[in-house]
N, C-alpha and C positions, 0 to 999 in steps of 0.2 A: 385312621390308617391312610397310607399313601396309595394313590392310584398310579396308573402308568399308561404310557402310549409309546410310540416310536421315539427314539432320541431326537431332541431338538423340535419336538412337536408340541404345540400349545394344547392344553386340554382343560376342560371345565371341571373335571373331578380329580385334580391333582391330590387333594386331601379330602377324605370322606369321614363323616361321623354317622354311624349306623346305630339305631336303637336296638340294644341287645335283647329287648323283650320280643319284638315282632319283626325286626329286620328292616324297618322303613328308614328312609334317608332323613337324617336330622338336618344336615347342611353339607355343602361341598364348597371347596375353595379352588379356584383355578390356578394354573401354573404354566410356565413356558418351557418346561422340560420335566423329566422323570423325578419323582420322589423316590429315593433309594434307602433312606434310613427309617428306623422305627421311632415312634413318638415317645417323649417323656412328658410328664404332667406337673404343673404347679399353678396354684391360683394366684394370679397377679392382679386380678380385677376386684378382689375382695368381695365376690358375690357368693362365695361358698361352693362354687363349681370349678373343677380343675380346668385350667387352660392347656392348650396343646402346643408343643414345641417340636418341630420336625423339619428335616432338611433333605436336600437332593442335589441334582446336577445344576450346572450353570450358576453356581453361587447362590442357589435358592435356600434360604432358611426363613421359616415363618413362625411367628407366635400368633396363635389363633384363639379367640374367645371361645371357651368350651360350650357356652350356652347358645350363642348366636351364630358362630362361624365367622364373625368379623375379624379381619386381620388386624392384630394389635400393633405389630411391627414386622418389618422385613429387613434382612441383612442387606439385600440389594434389590430394590423394586425393579420390575421390568423396565428396560430402556431400549427402545427400538433402534437407537443409534449404536448400540454395542454389537460386536461381532461374536455371538455366543458360540459359533462353531470353531473359530480359529484363534480367539484370544486365549493365550496360555495362562492368563491370570484368573480366568473364570473357571474354577475347579469345583469339586463336589464336597458337600457336607454329608457326613455319615451319622450313625446313631450317637447322640450326645450323652454326656453325663452331667449331673449336678455337682457343682462345687459350692462350698460355703460362700456366703455373701462377701464379695470382694470390694464392691463399690459403695458399701454401707448405705444401701437404700432399703434394707429390710427383706430382700428377696434373694434366694439362691441364684447363682450365676451358672453359665453353661460352659462346658468344655467339649470341643468337637475336633476331630481331624478334618482338615481341609486339603484335598488333593485329588489326584487322578484326572488326567486330561482325556476327555471323552473321545476326541477325534483320533487319538493314538490307536494304531492298528497292530495286530499281532506281528511281532518282529521289530517294531519301533523301539529303540533303546534310548533315544534322546527325549526325555520327558521332563516336564517342569517339576521342581521340588515341591514337596508337601509341607504343611504347617500344622501345628497345634494352635487352636484359637480359643480364647476365653471371651465370651460375650456376656454382657449384662442381661440377666433374665428379665428385668423389667423393661429395658429400653432397646436392647439389641446392640448397643454401642460396643465397639471393640475395646476390651480391657487389656488383652495381650495377644500378640501374633508372633509365634516363634517357629522359624524354619527347622525342620527335622535335622538331626545332627549330621547325617551323611548326605544331605542335599538330594535325596531321591524322592520318588513319588510315595504317597501313602494312601492306603485304603482301609486300614484297620480301624475299627471303632475303638477308641482308647478306653481304658479302665482307670479308676482311681482307687487306691487302697493304702491303708496304713499298715506297713509290715512291722512297725515298732519304732520307727524313727521319723514319724510325721508322714503326711500324705504324699504318695508317689503316683506318678502317671506311667502306665504301661502302654506303649505305642509301637507301631510297626511300620516298616518301609519295604519298598520293592513290590513286585507283583508277578504277573505271568511271564514276563520277558526280561526283567532285570532283577539282579540280586538285591537283597535287603536283609534286615534283621529285626528282631524284637528287642526293644530297649525299655529301660526304666530310668526315671529321672524325678527329682523332687518337684512337687507342684510349685514351690517357690521359684525354681529355675524357669518353669514355664511362664510364670507371672513376670519374671525378669526378662523374658524373651531371649533366653540363652540356653540352648540344649546341649552345649559342648561337653557338659559333665555327664551325659547319658552313659549308662552302663549297658553293655550287650547282655541280654538275657538268653537269646537263642539266635544262632546264625541261620539264615535262610538258604545257604548254599548258592546254587546258580540262579535261583529264583528268590522270591521274597515272602512276605507275609500278607495275607488278606483276611483270613478268618480271625475274629476276636479271640483272645486267650481266655482260659478258665482259671479261676482262683479257688484253690482248695488245698487242704493239708494232705499231701501224698506220703511223706515219710514219717508222719505221725510224731513230729517234734514240737507241735503246738504252734508253729508258725505257718502262715498261709504260703503255699507253693504256687507255681505258675505252670500251666499246661497249655501248649499251643500246637496247632497244626500248621505246618509250613506248606507253601504251595507245591513244593517238590515231593509231596507224598510222605511226610514224616510227622509223627506226633512226638513231642519233646516235653519231658517233665523237668522242671528246674527248681532247686531249693530256693525258697523265698528269702531265707536268712543269709545264705552264703553265695548265691548265684551259681552254684555248681550244678552240673547236669545230674539228675537222678537216674533217668533212663531215656532212651530214644528208640523208636520202633516205626515200622511201616510195612506194607505189603511189598513183596519182591516184584520188581519190574518197573515199567514206566508209568507211574501214577502221579496225578496231581490232586490237590484238594483245596476247596474254598469253604469248607463246612466246619463249623464249630463242633467239636465232639460233645457228646452228652454224657454227663457223669451219673453214676449210680452205684449202689452196692450189689453188683451182679454176680461176682465170681469169688469163690473161696469163702471160707469161714473166718473173715477178718474185718477190721474196721477201716480198711483202706478203700477209697472210692476207685471204681473201675471206669473205663471210658469206651463209649461206642462211637466209632469214627467211620466216615465214608470217604472213598477215594475213587476218582475217575481214571479209567485206563486211557492213556494218551494225553497229549497236551491240548489245552483249550485252543481253538474251538472244535477240535476234532476228537472229542471224547467218544470212545467206543462203547463202554459199559461201566457200571459202577460196582465196586466191591465194598461190602460192609463188614466191619471187623469189631470184635470186642477185645479190649486190651486189659489185661490184668494190671491194675494200678500198682500192685506191690512190686512186680518184677518187670513190667513193660513188655511182657510176652503177649503175642496175639493168640488168644485161646479159642476164637471162633471167627470164621470167615465165610461169607456167602455172597454170591453174585446175583444181583437183582436190579433191573431197571437201567435207565440211561442218565444222562447229565441233569443235574439240578443243583441249586444253591441252598435249598431249604435245609435247616438243621433238624436233627431228631429231638423229640421231647420224651419225658419219662414220667410214668405213673404205673400204678398196679391195675392193668387192664384185665388180667385174668383172674383177679379176685382171690389170689392165693397168698397174699401178704408179702409178695416180693415184687420189686420194680420190673417193669417191662418197657421196651422202647417202641415208640410210634414214629413212623417215618412216611413221608409223602414220596411216592415212587412214580416216575414217568416211564412209559415204555411204548412200544409200537404194537397196535392191534393188527396183526398180520392178516388174519381171516376176518375182514370187515365188510364182506360182500353184502351183508344185511343192511349196511349203511350206504350202499351204492358206490363205495370206493375202497381201495386197498391201502394198507400201510397208514392208517389213521393213528394219531397219537391219543393216548389215554393216560389218565392220572388215577392212582389208587392209593389207599392207605393200608399199610402193613404194620402188624405188631410182631416184634421179635420177643417172644417170651423170655423173661429174665435176661434180655440182651443177647441170647445165644441161639435163637431160632429152634426149629425151622420156622420161617416167617409165616404168619397167618394173615390172610386177606381180611381186612376189617370193614370194608364197605363194598358196595357194588361199583363196578367200573364206571368211570365218568369220562366221556370223550373230552379231550382237551389236555392242558399241561399245567404244571405248577413250576415256574422257573425258580422262584426264590422265596416263597411265603411260608415261613415256619408255622406249623399249627399252634394254636393257643389252647391250653388246658386251664380251665378256671371254673368258677361257680357264679354265673351271671346273676341268677335270681336268688342266691343265698338259701337254697333249699337243701343244701348238703349233698347234692348230686353233682357229678362231674359234667361240665359242659365242654364240648369240643368244637372249636371254631376253625374252619379251614377256608382257604382262598385259592381258587385256581381260575384258569381261563378256559372258556368253553369252545375255543377254536381248535379243532382236531387236526388242522392242515399245516399250520405254521407254528414252530416252536416259540419264536420270538414275536408273536402277533400282538400281544398286549390288547386283545380285543375280547369282549363278552366276559367281563369279570363275573365270577360266581362266588358268593360268600355264603357259607353254610354253617348253621348252628345245629349240633346234635346234642341232646341231653342223654347221657348214658346212665344206666341203672347201676352206677358205681359210686362209692363215697368219694367226695371231693378231697377229703383229707389224705388221700393216697397219692396226690400229686407231689412229685419230688423235684422235677425240673420242667416246668410247664410252659415256657415261652422262650423266645429268642433272647439269648444272653442272660436267661434266668430272671429271678424276681427283681423287679425294678431296673432291669438292664445292667445289673452290677457285675455279672459274670461270676458270681460267687456261689459256691456249693459247700454245704456243711454236712 
């Protein structure tokens, strides 16, 4: 997993490996800025242990030996002569995807978005263009680097899917301050370093796209469709076969979102997946509060809405937490502990886990309050010890005073007395980070 500190701060624990059995540190790898993506795994050392591939800010991308923590390769090793703050070519890597072996060395290769200028402030509209990059999984060598078709920034972790005509890449552009869109293009075009034939899947309006899309069959025609949340507070479902919009929805008012919706069969007696999505009131960084919604996947209608907590990037996950045979939503919530005199201070921040039964509430508190915040760590639902019971892994920061402190990381494993086979969408971007739900 990625660690964090203040931007442009070197840290010893940029990447951590934790023993799932007892929580002790297996190894840590230093870095010179924040790790912002999630890891994917492949054994390239042929020792039977998965190796770790993870990226972040300042052009950091590392392949790490899963057993020892030794760095196998880096996209750009640290160089003290580089200006990591002002150099507009040193952008961010996000959560990558595996692509089939392109350089014929026997190992899958990597696709990642490369974009986002860290120094850009709210209101800055002149930002460097983003890229899609394909790297050799074995060596880290650049196989392809293609500028996004509209020349704008990119933050979206791309997806790869075959809709019936060969593998396509779904990627996004724009952000909080500049417009952008969600696009699809053939993987062959990415490898040819030419994205000019990209087709628009969804328009971002006055803002762009940041959250990764979801892939699932919404209109029940047998072809995977695309569901995406745009920064300007909309959720859009698009036909994967025709590229036509199926529906579009969002709460009324000035809302933004950076969060991937969670899919599940929550509403109605039908086989169409529904979507739990969260929105922040007001534009970043001045978010006032968060609204959580359940969207009927068949019609695009918001059928449930609740106000709970403040700003956060963490996505919801889905499992049967109430043991009634139906899926529920688990969400990490930040808020202010107004009456905190027992702690010697007022207005301390706290982080809590809430369950929305069947995605429709009323929300139930799932754990005791913990002082601190969770800025963007999506909970993990899994079965670490293979005992058939659901394990819940959460990460937050134990600093209750500063929202962006990145101090005092707290990693918690809870074993719940619930069957693990009730997990339906248990991690960020779904199983194997594919963004796919069936």
